[in-house]
C-alpha positions in Angstrom: 7.7 -9.7 8.5 7.6 -10.6 4.8 11.1 -9.4 4.3 12.3 -11.4 7.3 10.5 -14.5 6.1 12.0 -14.2 2.7 15.5 -13.6 4.1 15.3 -16.7 6.4 14.1 -18.8 3.4 17.1 -17.6 1.3 19.5 -18.0 4.2 20.8 -14.4 3.9 21.1 -11.6 6.5 18.4 -9.0 6.3 19.3 -5.4 6.1 16.5 -2.9 5.9 17.1 0.5 4.2 14.7 3.4 4.5 14.0 5.2 1.2 11.6 7.7 -0.1 8.8 6.2 -2.2 9.9 7.8 -5.5 13.4 6.4 -5.0 12.5 2.8 -4.6 12.8 1.6 -8.3 15.9 3.7 -8.9 17.5 2.1 -5.8 16.8 -1.4 -7.2 18.1 -0.5 -10.6 21.3 1.0 -9.2 21.9 -1.9 -6.9 21.5 0.1 -3.7 19.1 -2.5 -2.5 18.6 -6.1 -3.8 14.8 -6.0 -3.5 11.9 -3.7 -2.5 9.1 -4.9 -0.3 7.1 -1.8 0.2 3.5 -2.2 -1.0 4.3 -1.7 -4.7 1.6 -2.7 -7.2 2.8 -4.9 -9.9 1.9 -2.6 -12.8 2.9 -2.9 -16.4 4.6 0.5 -16.2 6.8 -0.6 -13.3 7.6 -3.9 -15.0 9.2 -1.9 -17.8 11.9 -0.9 -15.2 12.1 -3.9 -12.8 11.0 -7.5 -12.4 8.5 -8.5 -9.8 8.2 -11.6 -7.6 4.9 -12.4 -6.1 2.4 -11.2 -5.3 2.9 -11.3 -1.6 -0.4 -9.5 -0.9 -3.7 -8.8 -2.5 -4.6 -5.2 -1.5 -8.0 -4.0 -0.5 -8.5 -0.3 -1.2 -10.1 1.6 1.6 -10.6 5.1 2.9 -9.7 6.5 6.3 -11.6 9.3 8.1 -12.1 10.6 11.6 -14.7 8.9 13.8 -16.7 12.2 14.0 -16.4 13.0 10.3 -19.5 13.6 8.3 -18.2 10.8 6.1 -17.8 8.3 8.9 -20.9 6.3 8.0 -20.2 6.2 4.3 -21.1 2.8 2.7 -19.6 3.5 -0.7 -17.5 5.9 -2.7 -20.5 7.7 -4.0 -21.2 8.8 -0.4 -17.8 10.5 -0.3 -18.8 13.0 -3.1 -17.4 16.5 -2.7 -15.1 15.6 0.1 -11.6 17.1 0.7 -9.1 14.3 0.3 -5.6 13.2 -0.5 -3.4 10.1 -0.7 0.3 9.2 -1.1 2.2 10.4 -4.1 2.9 7.9 -6.9 0.2 5.4 -5.8 -2.9 4.1 -7.5 -4.8 5.4 -4.4 -4.0 9.0 -5.6 -3.8 8.5 -9.3 -6.7 6.1 -9.9 -9.0 5.9 -6.9 -9.6 9.4 -5.7 -10.6 10.6 -9.2 -13.5 8.0 -9.1 -15.2 10.1 -6.3 -17.6 12.6 -7.8 -16.7 16.2 -7.0 -13.8 15.2 -4.8 -11.6 18.1 -3.8 -8.3 16.3 -4.3 -5.4 18.0 -2.6 -1.7 17.8 -3.4 -0.4 14.3 -2.7 1.4 13.5 0.5 5.1 12.5 0.2 4.8 9.6 2.6 2.2 7.3 4.2 2.7 8.9 7.6 2.2 12.3 6.1 -0.9 11.2 4.4 -2.3 9.7 7.6 -1.5 12.8 9.6 -3.6 14.8 7.1 -6.6 12.7 8.1 -5.8 12.7 11.8 -5.4 16.5 11.9 -8.5 17.1 9.9 -6.6 18.8 7.1 -8.6 16.6 4.8 -11.9 14.8 5.3 -10.5 11.4 4.3 -7.6 9.7 2.6 -7.5 6.7 0.3 -5.0 3.8 0.9 -4.7 0.1 1.3 -6.0 -2.0 4.2 -2.6 -2.7 5.9 -1.7 1.0 5.9 -5.2 1.9 7.2 -4.9 -0.7 10.0 -1.6 0.8 11.1 -3.2 4.2 11.0 -6.1 3.4 13.3 -3.6 1.8 15.8 -1.5 4.9 15.8 -4.5 7.3 15.8 -7.6 5.7 17.5 -9.7 8.7 16.4 -9.5 7.4 12.9 -11.9 4.9 11.2 -11.6 2.6 8.2 -14.2 2.8 5.4 -14.2 -0.5 3.6 -16.4 -0.8 0.5 -15.2 -4.2 -0.6 -17.9 -6.5 -1.9 -20.3 -3.7 -2.7 -21.3 -2.3 -6.0 -20.0 1.1 -4.8 -16.4 0.1 -4.3 -13.4 1.5 -6.1 -12.8 0.0 -9.6 -9.3 -1.4 -9.8 -7.5 -3.9 -12.0 -5.5 -7.0 -10.8 -2.3 -5.2 -11.5 -3.3 -2.5 -9.2 -4.0 -4.7 -6.2 -1.4 -7.4 -6.7 1.5 -6.3 -4.5 4.9 -7.7 -5.3 8.6 -7.6 -4.6 10.5 -5.5 -7.1 14.0 -6.7 -8.2 16.5 -5.7 -10.8 16.0 -7.2 -14.2 19.6 -8.4 -14.1 19.0 -10.4 -10.9 16.8 -13.1 -12.3 18.1 -15.7 -9.8 16.8 -13.8 -6.8 13.5 -13.0 -8.5 13.0 -16.7 -9.3 13.9 -17.8 -5.8 11.5 -15.3 -4.1 8.8 -16.1 -6.6 9.1 -19.8 -5.9 8.6 -19.2 -2.2 5.7 -16.9 -2.6 4.0 -19.3 -5.0 3.6 -21.8 -2.1 1.6 -19.3 0.0 -2.1 -18.5 0.0 -3.9 -15.1 0.4 -4.7 -16.1 4.0 -0.9 -16.7 4.6 -0.1 -13.3 3.3 -2.8 -11.7 5.4 -1.5 -13.4 8.5 2.0 -12.2 7.9 0.8 -8.7 7.3 -1.3 -8.7 10.5 1.7 -9.7 12.5 3.8 -6.9 11.0 1.1 -4.3 11.8 1.1 -5.5 15.4 4.8 -5.0 15.9 5.7 -2.2 13.5 5.1 1.3 14.7 3.9 3.9 12.2 6.9 6.1 11.4 8.4 8.3 8.8 
């Protein structure tokens, strides 16, 4: 929905290309795609390689577990101690959040969001760590799953603004596109972004 909204604003035809997570920034740099709208945090490390417009979303970090899991009633990350867990490769969920859980048995990262979610649904792991939109899509696809949201508590994951500010990555050479998208996103509120994301979750099936 966000990509469609931006394309309509710019008056261009939208073409969506499916890429592996680790290939997103190289694809922007090589000109394979003009922009990436895929839940990328606007980190300083990524900004060394690409520019970002936005943010277009402020991410809430959550965990997902099965309804009948022993962690299903967890009220904070401390109550996940010792659990078997994973997340998606190359994300703050895996690199920064899971290590905050005491004694967590962190497994190898999943190559994609669907693979990560399947690990939770199949019981391969006790829980996964992700962002709210991904979690909401997960529970639609797998009703046996449950979202654990610790936001607003003292036992939430500790993250920085650059971790939760989600933006559109664009080649450093394409400053005009970056400025145009940034100008559009600057007119929107967090509530606007959440509404767009909710619509996207409703119509977009979870897929590889």
